[in-house]
C-alpha positions as CSV (number, residue, x, y, z in Angstrom):
1,S,18.6,91.1,97.1
2,A,20.2,89.6,94.0
3,E,23.6,91.2,94.0
4,F,26.6,92.1,96.1
5,I,28.1,95.6,95.6
6,I,31.7,96.3,96.5
7,D,32.7,99.9,96.4
8,F,36.3,101.0,96.5
9,V,36.4,104.4,97.9
10,R,39.1,107.3,98.4
11,I,38.9,108.8,102.0
12,M,40.5,112.1,102.3
13,P,41.4,113.5,105.7
14,G,39.0,116.3,106.8
15,V,36.5,115.5,104.0
16,P,33.3,114.0,105.6
17,K,32.1,112.2,102.5
18,A,34.3,109.4,100.8
19,Q,34.4,109.4,97.0
20,V,33.6,105.9,95.2
21,K,36.6,105.3,92.7
22,S,35.5,101.8,91.5
23,R,32.3,99.6,92.0
24,I,32.2,95.8,91.4
25,I,28.8,94.2,91.2
26,L,28.7,90.5,91.9
27,T,26.0,87.8,91.8
28,P,25.7,86.0,95.1
29,Q,27.4,83.0,93.6
30,H,30.4,85.0,92.4
31,A,30.6,86.8,95.7
32,K,30.9,83.4,97.5
33,R,33.6,82.3,94.8
34,L,35.4,85.6,95.6
35,Y,35.2,84.9,99.3
36,R,36.5,81.4,98.9
37,A,39.4,82.6,96.9
38,L,40.4,85.3,99.3
39,K,40.1,82.8,102.1
40,D,42.3,80.3,100.3
41,N,44.9,82.8,99.3
42,I,45.1,84.3,102.9
43,S,45.6,80.8,104.2
44,K,48.5,80.2,101.8
45,F,50.1,83.5,102.6
46,E,49.9,83.1,106.4
47,A,51.3,79.5,106.0
48,M,54.3,81.0,104.2
49,H,54.8,84.4,106.1
50,G,52.9,83.8,109.6
51,E,49.6,85.2,110.8
52,I,48.5,88.5,109.3
53,K,48.1,91.0,112.4
54,V,45.1,93.1,112.4
55,P,45.0,96.0,114.9
56,E,42.5,95.8,117.7
57,I,41.3,99.3,117.5
58,E,39.6,100.0,114.1
59,N,37.6,103.2,114.2
60,L,36.9,103.2,110.5
61,P,33.3,102.9,109.7
62,L,32.6,100.5,106.8
63,N,29.3,102.0,105.6
64,F,30.7,105.4,105.0
65,G,27.4,107.0,105.5
66,G,25.7,105.1,102.6
67,P,22.6,103.0,102.8
68,K,22.3,100.4,105.3
69,A,22.7,96.6,104.2
70,E,19.5,94.6,104.1
71,A,19.2,90.9,104.4
């Protein structure tokens, strides 16, 4: 309840389990600062280059079979 964990994984075709390559652990305050920085930078990028298109169909699960998030 006191931290946010961001895992960077490598997904290999045909392999059912993703492998964690890097992990970042953030306090809630630092997670919010990261969110604001990303939001600001995405807004600046889109102002210069146009809207970033995101495909409508996204079948990639974001939990990769790990534990469920709890609030």
